[in-house]
Backbone as JSON Lines, residues from 0, in Angstrom:
{"i":0,"aa":"L","n":[3.88,-102.95,16.8],"ca":[4.7,-101.91,17.41],"c":[3.78,-100.83,17.95]}
{"i":1,"aa":"D","n":[4.0,-100.48,19.19],"ca":[3.27,-99.35,19.76],"c":[4.23,-98.55,20.64]}
{"i":2,"aa":"A","n":[3.78,-97.42,21.12],"ca":[4.64,-96.5,21.85],"c":[5.17,-97.11,23.14]}
{"i":3,"aa":"D","n":[4.33,-97.83,23.87],"ca":[4.78,-98.43,25.13],"c":[5.81,-99.52,24.9]}
{"i":4,"aa":"A","n":[5.63,-100.32,23.87],"ca":[6.6,-101.38,23.57],"c":[7.95,-100.78,23.19]}
{"i":5,"aa":"L","n":[7.94,-99.68,22.46],"ca":[9.19,-99.02,22.09],"c":[9.91,-98.48,23.32]}
{"i":6,"aa":"R","n":[9.17,-97.88,24.23],"ca":[9.79,-97.35,25.45],"c":[10.36,-98.47,26.32]}
{"i":7,"aa":"V","n":[9.65,-99.58,26.43],"ca":[10.14,-100.72,27.2],"c":[11.41,-101.27,26.57]}
{"i":8,"aa":"Y","n":[11.44,-101.37,25.25],"ca":[12.62,-101.86,24.55],"c":[13.82,-100.94,24.78]}
{"i":9,"aa":"C","n":[13.59,-99.65,24.75],"ca":[14.68,-98.67,24.91],"c":[15.19,-98.59,26.35]}
{"i":10,"aa":"T","n":[14.38,-98.98,27.31],"ca":[14.73,-98.79,28.72],"c":[16.04,-99.46,29.07]}
{"i":11,"aa":"G","n":[16.29,-100.65,28.66],"ca":[17.53,-101.33,29.02],"c":[18.69,-101.05,28.09]}
{"i":12,"aa":"K","n":[18.44,-100.38,26.97],"ca":[19.47,-100.2,25.96],"c":[19.96,-98.76,25.81]}
{"i":13,"aa":"L","n":[19.16,-97.79,26.27],"ca":[19.53,-96.38,26.14],"c":[19.53,-95.7,27.5]}
{"i":14,"aa":"A","n":[20.26,-94.62,27.6],"ca":[20.2,-93.8,28.81],"c":[18.8,-93.2,28.92]}
{"i":15,"aa":"H","n":[18.36,-92.93,30.13],"ca":[16.98,-92.48,30.34],"c":[16.65,-91.19,29.6]}
{"i":16,"aa":"Y","n":[17.62,-90.3,29.42],"ca":[17.34,-89.04,28.73],"c":[17.28,-89.2,27.21]}
{"i":17,"aa":"K","n":[17.68,-90.34,26.68],"ca":[17.62,-90.58,25.24],"c":[16.36,-91.32,24.81]}
{"i":18,"aa":"I","n":[15.57,-91.8,25.76],"ca":[14.33,-92.49,25.44],"c":[13.33,-91.44,24.94]}
{"i":19,"aa":"P","n":[12.69,-91.69,23.8],"ca":[11.78,-90.69,23.24],"c":[10.63,-90.35,24.18]}
{"i":20,"aa":"R","n":[10.36,-89.07,24.29],"ca":[9.25,-88.61,25.13],"c":[7.92,-88.8,24.41]}
{"i":21,"aa":"Y","n":[7.91,-88.51,23.12],"ca":[6.7,-88.64,22.31],"c":[6.96,-89.65,21.2]}
{"i":22,"aa":"V","n":[6.02,-90.56,21.02],"ca":[6.11,-91.56,19.95],"c":[4.78,-91.6,19.24]}
{"i":23,"aa":"H","n":[4.8,-91.5,17.94],"ca":[3.59,-91.61,17.13],"c":[3.88,-92.59,16.01]}
{"i":24,"aa":"V","n":[3.16,-93.69,15.97],"ca":[3.37,-94.72,14.98],"c":[2.44,-94.46,13.8]}
{"i":25,"aa":"V","n":[3.01,-94.45,12.6],"ca":[2.23,-94.21,11.38],"c":[2.38,-95.4,10.44]}
{"i":26,"aa":"D","n":[1.43,-95.55,9.53],"ca":[1.5,-96.63,8.54],"c":[2.44,-96.29,7.4]}
{"i":27,"aa":"E","n":[2.47,-95.03,7.01],"ca":[3.36,-94.61,5.93],"c":[3.74,-93.16,6.12]}
{"i":28,"aa":"F","n":[4.86,-92.78,5.52],"ca":[5.35,-91.41,5.6],"c":[4.85,-90.6,4.42]}
{"i":29,"aa":"P","n":[4.66,-89.28,4.59],"ca":[4.33,-88.44,3.43],"c":[5.55,-88.36,2.51]}
{"i":30,"aa":"M","n":[5.33,-88.63,1.24],"ca":[6.44,-88.69,0.28],"c":[6.29,-87.63,-0.8]}
{"i":31,"aa":"T","n":[7.42,-87.24,-1.36],"ca":[7.41,-86.35,-2.51],"c":[7.22,-87.18,-3.77]}
{"i":32,"aa":"V","n":[7.16,-86.51,-4.91],"ca":[6.99,-87.2,-6.18],"c":[8.21,-88.08,-6.48]}
{"i":33,"aa":"T","n":[9.38,-87.64,-6.04],"ca":[10.6,-88.4,-6.31],"c":[10.86,-89.51,-5.3]}
{"i":34,"aa":"G","n":[9.99,-89.66,-4.3],"ca":[10.12,-90.74,-3.34],"c":[10.85,-90.41,-2.06]}
{"i":35,"aa":"K","n":[11.12,-89.14,-1.82],"ca":[11.78,-88.74,-0.58],"c":[10.73,-88.44,0.49]}
{"i":36,"aa":"V","n":[11.13,-88.6,1.74],"ca":[10.22,-88.34,2.85],"c":[10.09,-86.83,3.04]}
{"i":37,"aa":"R","n":[8.85,-86.34,3.17],"ca":[8.59,-84.92,3.39],"c":[8.69,-84.62,4.88]}
{"i":38,"aa":"K","n":[9.87,-84.21,5.31],"ca":[10.12,-83.96,6.73],"c":[9.34,-82.75,7.24]}
{"i":39,"aa":"I","n":[9.09,-81.78,6.39],"ca":[8.36,-80.59,6.8],"c":[6.94,-80.96,7.2]}
{"i":40,"aa":"E","n":[6.28,-81.8,6.42],"ca":[4.93,-82.23,6.76],"c":[4.92,-83.05,8.03]}
{"i":41,"aa":"M","n":[5.93,-83.9,8.22],"ca":[6.01,-84.69,9.44],"c":[6.2,-83.79,10.66]}
{"i":42,"aa":"R","n":[7.02,-82.77,10.52],"ca":[7.27,-81.84,11.62],"c":[5.99,-81.08,11.99]}
{"i":43,"aa":"E","n":[5.26,-80.6,10.98],"ca":[4.02,-79.87,11.24],"c":[2.98,-80.76,11.9]}
{"i":44,"aa":"A","n":[2.86,-82.0,11.42],"ca":[1.88,-82.93,12.0],"c":[2.24,-83.26,13.45]}
{"i":45,"aa":"S","n":[3.53,-83.43,13.73],"ca":[3.92,-83.75,15.1],"c":[3.67,-82.58,16.04]}
{"i":46,"aa":"L","n":[3.87,-81.35,15.57],"ca":[3.59,-80.19,16.42],"c":[2.1,-80.07,16.67]}
{"i":47,"aa":"D","n":[1.27,-80.41,15.68],"ca":[-0.18,-80.38,15.89],"c":[-0.61,-81.45,16.91]}
{"i":48,"aa":"L","n":[0.0,-82.62,16.85],"ca":[-0.35,-83.7,17.79],"c":[0.08,-83.36,19.21]}
{"i":49,"aa":"I","n":[1.24,-82.75,19.36],"ca":[1.75,-82.41,20.68],"c":[0.97,-81.22,21.26]}
{"i":50,"aa":"G","n":[0.54,-80.32,20.4],"ca":[-0.23,-79.18,20.86],"c":[0.58,-77.91,20.93]}
{"i":51,"aa":"R","n":[1.77,-77.94,20.36],"ca":[2.59,-76.72,20.3],"c":[2.64,-76.26,18.84]}
{"i":52,"aa":"G","n":[2.66,-74.97,18.66],"ca":[2.84,-74.45,17.33],"c":[1.56,-74.04,16.72]}
């Protein structure tokens, strides 16, 4: 799975404005001790990658 393959897959199935502008593929998500996904860390990392924030 890569970003271009995801966009090609979405092209025929979603409206053009719903296709993700930014895609970052990761091996694993940051997790808490209880096994929940840490959305705050994901949000901060994505803002650093995009260059905003």
